[in-house]
C-alpha positions as CSV (number, residue, x, y, z in Angstrom):
1,X,0.0,0.0,0.0
2,X,1.3,3.5,-0.9
3,X,2.0,5.9,2.0
4,X,-1.2,7.3,3.6
5,X,-1.4,10.7,5.2
6,X,-3.9,11.9,7.8
7,X,-5.7,15.1,7.1
8,X,-7.4,17.4,9.6
9,X,-9.2,20.7,9.1
10,X,-9.9,23.0,12.0
11,X,-11.2,26.6,12.6
12,X,-9.0,29.6,12.9
13,X,-10.0,33.2,13.8
14,X,-6.7,34.6,12.7
15,X,-4.5,32.9,10.1
16,X,-1.4,34.9,10.9
17,X,-1.6,34.1,14.6
18,X,-2.3,30.4,13.4
19,X,0.8,30.4,11.2
20,X,2.9,31.9,14.1
21,X,1.7,29.2,16.5
22,X,2.1,26.2,14.2
23,X,5.1,27.3,12.1
24,X,7.2,29.3,14.5
25,X,6.0,27.6,17.7
26,X,5.6,23.9,16.8
27,X,7.8,23.9,13.8
28,X,5.3,22.8,11.2
29,X,6.1,23.4,7.5
30,X,4.0,26.0,5.7
31,X,2.2,24.7,2.6
32,X,-0.4,26.5,0.4
33,X,-2.1,29.7,1.6
34,X,-5.2,31.7,0.5
35,X,-7.1,34.5,2.3
36,X,-9.3,31.9,3.8
37,X,-7.1,29.0,4.6
38,X,-3.5,27.9,5.3
39,X,-2.1,24.4,4.9
40,X,0.4,23.0,7.4
41,X,2.6,19.9,7.7
42,X,2.8,18.3,11.2
43,X,5.0,15.3,11.4
44,X,4.2,14.3,7.8
45,X,0.5,14.9,8.0
46,X,-1.6,17.6,6.6
47,X,-3.5,20.3,8.7
48,X,-5.6,22.9,7.1
49,X,-6.7,25.9,9.2
50,X,-9.9,27.4,7.7
51,X,-10.6,31.1,8.5
52,X,-14.0,31.6,10.4
53,X,-15.7,34.5,12.0
54,X,-17.9,32.3,14.2
55,X,-16.1,32.2,17.5
56,X,-16.2,28.8,19.2
57,X,-16.3,29.0,23.0
58,X,-13.2,27.7,24.7
59,X,-13.7,24.1,26.0
60,X,-14.2,23.4,29.7
61,X,-11.6,20.6,30.0
62,X,-9.8,18.5,27.3
63,X,-13.0,16.7,26.1
64,X,-14.8,16.3,23.8
65,X,-12.3,17.3,21.2
66,X,-8.6,17.7,20.7
67,X,-6.0,16.6,18.3
68,X,-2.2,15.9,18.4
69,X,0.6,13.4,18.1
70,X,1.6,10.2,19.7
71,X,5.4,10.3,19.9
72,X,7.2,7.0,20.0
73,X,10.2,8.4,21.7
74,X,10.2,9.9,25.2
75,X,13.3,12.0,24.2
76,X,11.2,13.4,21.2
77,X,8.3,14.1,23.5
78,X,10.5,16.0,26.0
79,X,12.1,18.0,23.1
80,X,8.7,19.1,22.1
81,X,7.8,20.1,25.7
82,X,11.1,22.1,25.8
83,X,10.4,23.7,22.4
84,X,6.8,24.7,23.5
85,X,8.3,26.3,26.6
86,X,11.0,28.1,24.7
87,X,8.6,29.5,22.1
88,X,6.1,30.7,24.9
89,X,3.3,28.6,23.7
90,X,0.1,28.4,25.8
91,X,0.0,25.2,27.9
92,X,-3.6,24.1,28.5
93,X,-2.3,21.3,30.7
94,X,1.2,21.1,31.8
95,X,3.3,18.0,31.2
96,X,2.4,15.1,33.5
97,X,2.0,11.3,33.8
98,X,-1.4,9.7,33.3
99,X,-2.2,6.2,34.6
100,X,1.2,5.8,36.3
101,X,2.3,2.3,37.1
102,X,-0.2,0.7,34.6
103,X,0.0,-0.6,31.2
104,X,-1.6,2.7,30.1
105,X,1.0,4.9,31.5
106,X,1.9,7.8,29.4
107,X,3.4,11.2,29.4
108,X,1.2,14.0,28.0
109,X,0.8,17.7,27.8
110,X,-1.8,19.9,26.1
111,X,-1.4,23.2,24.2
112,X,-4.1,25.7,23.2
113,X,-3.7,27.4,19.8
114,X,-4.8,31.0,19.2
115,X,-8.2,29.9,18.1
116,X,-8.8,27.7,21.3
117,X,-8.2,24.4,19.5
118,X,-6.5,21.9,22.0
119,X,-3.5,19.8,20.9
120,X,-2.3,16.8,22.9
121,X,1.2,15.4,22.7
122,X,1.8,12.1,24.4
123,X,4.4,9.3,24.8
124,X,3.3,5.8,26.0
125,X,5.6,3.8,28.2
126,X,4.3,0.6,26.6
127,X,3.8,0.7,22.8
128,X,0.9,-1.8,23.2
129,X,-1.2,0.8,24.9
130,X,-1.4,2.9,21.6
131,X,-3.9,0.5,20.0
132,X,-4.0,-2.5,22.3
133,X,-4.6,-3.4,25.9
134,X,-8.4,-3.9,25.0
135,X,-8.9,-5.7,28.3
136,X,-8.4,-2.4,30.1
137,X,-11.7,-0.4,30.0
138,X,-10.1,3.0,30.8
139,X,-10.0,5.7,28.2
140,X,-9.4,9.3,29.3
141,X,-9.3,10.6,32.8
142,X,-12.7,10.3,34.7
143,X,-12.4,13.7,36.4
144,X,-12.2,15.4,32.9
145,X,-15.5,13.8,32.0
146,X,-17.5,15.1,35.0
């Protein structure tokens, strides 16, 4: 099978602020631009920010929607934490460990872009937790659901 890329479109209230956050802040590559959208490359995947004048209210918590990356190296995850801090990006949740001591243990942090889109970046201690561990019924943090 040929290489397959993930595509995600998301709202932006300010394309210049979006470019600053994603290109200067996260290190995305800039693709095509128009007066109503900007294409970005994030870890080989395509993001498209579409200009909107309909303000979405900021979420109260990390659910129901966010997007991001699962890094397969803890060193890469830490380098991204360090970059986000260096660039002054807004942390929605500071770096922390979720489900410590279990098969689901992972390091995670959340950023909030200028249009209030939430991005999660995580690293699983056990690779099997990325798509496996079906016998464990936990997904997400209960306190974030209440």
